[in-house]
N, C-alpha and C positions, 0 to 999 in steps of 0.2 A: 251597875256602872252608870254614872250620870253622863249626859252629853257634854255639859259645860261646868267648869269650876272657875270661880272668880276669887282671886287672892287680893283682898283690899276692898273696903266698902266706903271709901271716900267719895268725893264728887263724881269722878269718872267711873269708879267701880260701881257705884250705886246707879249711875245712868245706864251702864251696860246691863246691870241686873234688871232694872225696870223694863228696858227695851226687850231683852231676851226672854223675860217671863211672858211678855205679850205674844211672842212668836212660838216659843217652845213649851211654855207652861212651867209651873214651879217644880214639877216632878223631875224635870230634866236638868236641874241646876243645883249646884252646891256652892256655898260661899264660906269664906273664912276671913278673919281680920284679927290682928294682934290685940285689938281692943275688944274684950268680951262683950261689953254692953252694946257696942256698935254692930258686931256681927249678929248678936241675938235680936237686936232691934230690926236690922235689915231682913232677917229671916222671918220675923213675926209680921212685918209689914207686907212682905211679898209672898209668903207661904212656902219659901224654899227651905231646904235643910241647911244647917250650918254645922261646921266642925271646928275644933279648936286648933288644929295643926295643919300647916301647909303641906307637909308630906302626905298626910292622910287624904287631903283633898286631891292631890295629884294622883294618888293610887286609885281614886274612885271617880275620875272624870277623863274624858277624851281630849277636849279642848280646854286649855288653861289660859285664862286671862290674867296677866300679871299687872295689876292696877295699883302699884305702890310707887312712891317717889324714888327718883334715881339714887338718892343717898342710902336707901334701904335695900337696894338690889343685891348687893353682895351677901348680906345675911340671909335673905330669902333664897337666893340661888344655891347657897351652900346647903340649905336645908332640903331642897327638892332635887338636887343634882343626882343623887343615887336612885331616885324613884322615877325620874323623868326618862321615858324611853323614846325610841324612834317612832313608835306608834302614836305618841302624843303630838299635838300641835300647840305650841306655846305662842300666845299673842301678847307682845310687849307694847305698852303704850307710854313708855318713858321717853322724854326728850333727850336727844343726844346720844343714846346708847345704841350702838350698831348691832346688826345681826352677827357680824364676825366676832365682836367682843363678847356677845352672849355665848357663842359657840366655844370660844376660848375658855369660858368659865364652866360651861356645862358639858363640854366634850363634843367631838365630831359626831356627825350623823343626826344631830337634833334638828327638828323642823321648826323654824321660827318665822313668825309673821311680825313685822314691825309696823306699828300704826301710830298716828298722831291725830286723835279726835279733839273736839273742843267742847266747852261747857254747855252750849245749847243742846247738846245730846240729852241733857236732863229733861227736856220737854220734847224729845224726838225730832229736834231741828238741827242736829249736829252736822259737822262736816269733818270727814276723816281722810287723811292721806294714808295709803296702805302700800307696803312693799314686802315682797317675798320672792323666793326663787321658784318660779312656777313649775319647773320640771320635777320638783320634789313632791308635788301635790296632785291628787287625782282630780278629775273634773267635779266629782261630787264634793270633795273637800273645798275646792275653789268656790263652788256655789254656796256651801255652808259659810265660808268666810264672808262672802258678799252679804248673805242674809244677816250675819252678826251685825255688820256695820249699818246695813239698811234698817235694822231694828231701832237705831238711834238717830237716823237721819240719812245723809248721803255719803258716798265714798268715791274716791278716785284712786286707781292704782298708779303709783309713780315709781321711777327708779330710785333706789335707796339714796343715791347721792343728792337727791332733791328733798329728802325728809327734813333737813334743818330749815329749808326754805318754807316747807309746809308749816312748820312750827311758827315761823315769823308771820306768814300770810294768813293762816287760818286758826291755829291753836291758840296763839297769844292775842290775836286780833280782837276777840270780844272785850278784853280789858280796855283796849284803846277806844273801842266804840262806846263802852259804858262811860268812859271819861268824857268823850265827846257829848253824849247825851246829858251827862251831869253838868258840863260847862255851859252848854246851850240852854239848859233849863235854868241855871243860875242867871244867865243873861236875860232870860225872859222874865224871871222873878224880879229882877232889877227894875223892869218897866211895869210891874204891877200884876203879872199873871200869877195866880195861885200855883204853888209848887206841884201839887199832884196833877193839876191840869197840864202844867208844863211838861212833866214827865210823860204823861199819856200822849200828848200831842206830838212831842218830839220822837218818842219811841215809834209811834205809828208812821211818822214821816221817814224814819230810818228804815223800818221794815218795808214800807211801800217802795222806797227808792231801790232797795236791794232786789225786791221782786221785779221791778221794772227792768233792771239790768238783766236778770235771769230770763225773764219772759220774752223780752224783745231781742236780746242778743246784740243790742246796739253798744257801740263804744261809750264808756262812761263820759268821755269828753263831749261827745255829741249830745248826750242827754243833759249834761250840764249846760251846754250852749242853748238848749231849748228853753231853759228856765231864765236865762240871762237876756232880758230885753235890752235893746240899745238905750243907754242912758238911764237904765232902771235901777230899782233898789237892789236886786240880786247881784248885778255886776259890780255895784259899789261894795257890797259885802265880800264878793269874791276877790276884788282888788285888795281889800284889807287883809284877807286871809293870806294872799300872796305876799303882801308887804311884811307881815309878821311871821312868815316862814312855816306855814302849815305843811307844805310838801317836804321841806327840809327836815322838819321835826319827825315826820313819818319815816323818811330815809334813815335818820339817826336812830330812831327806835328799832328799825329792822336791823341795822348794823349791830346794835347792842344785843338784840335777841340772838342773832346769828352767832355772834362771838361767844355768848354764854352757852349756846348749844355745842360749840366746838370745845369749850372748856369741860362740859359734862362728859364729852366723849372720852376724856382722859381718865374718868373715874374708874 
């Protein structure tokens, strides 16, 4: 019996695989993927065992990470429903799919953790919101769940009604940040900076700014004010960002993301 089984070896499934191998070792992990070449490649790269069938994986692991896209959940759940027991812990990382909806499909008594990680997990720098009914889990199991997510970065336990907000604020956010880096790099290239230099310079500025928020605990607005000298270059740029609607665009993006999470809940 393996400690962990991972269904799906896409970006997030592979991120979990890499992180968990570093904590538990390859001997404690089993993986599968509908794509034979992907599961075999993941197994070869990490030294874990792979199997061809979802049900076989569930029969041979304690903690099951369900790392497939929401549109594939029904077919996967039908396949594992009859072999998933109350002794298993199922970790779902799909946007919009609630614990109750999973219990409706899998039957009562199933123990489910709902989580929303993000793609920086691929380098061990992820952030995950995690929700579960704590009374159903032993302290040892809670500690194991924490170690799972800390193997790929950081985690915070949140009430389930906030999970869609976590998707907006953390899971989808890297895409917005990548767009910001790309756009700012393009603007620097316009004035003659080589593109690779622009990407490195701007990415480090983003990384450092984020670390400054985390390390100091200061309000982001206060840190912004410290950069904006009276009558200076930065406040002129900030005024332009306000004029052209940066904040409004972010609010609209969050609204769209949240609405899509709500739509997925109906699947």
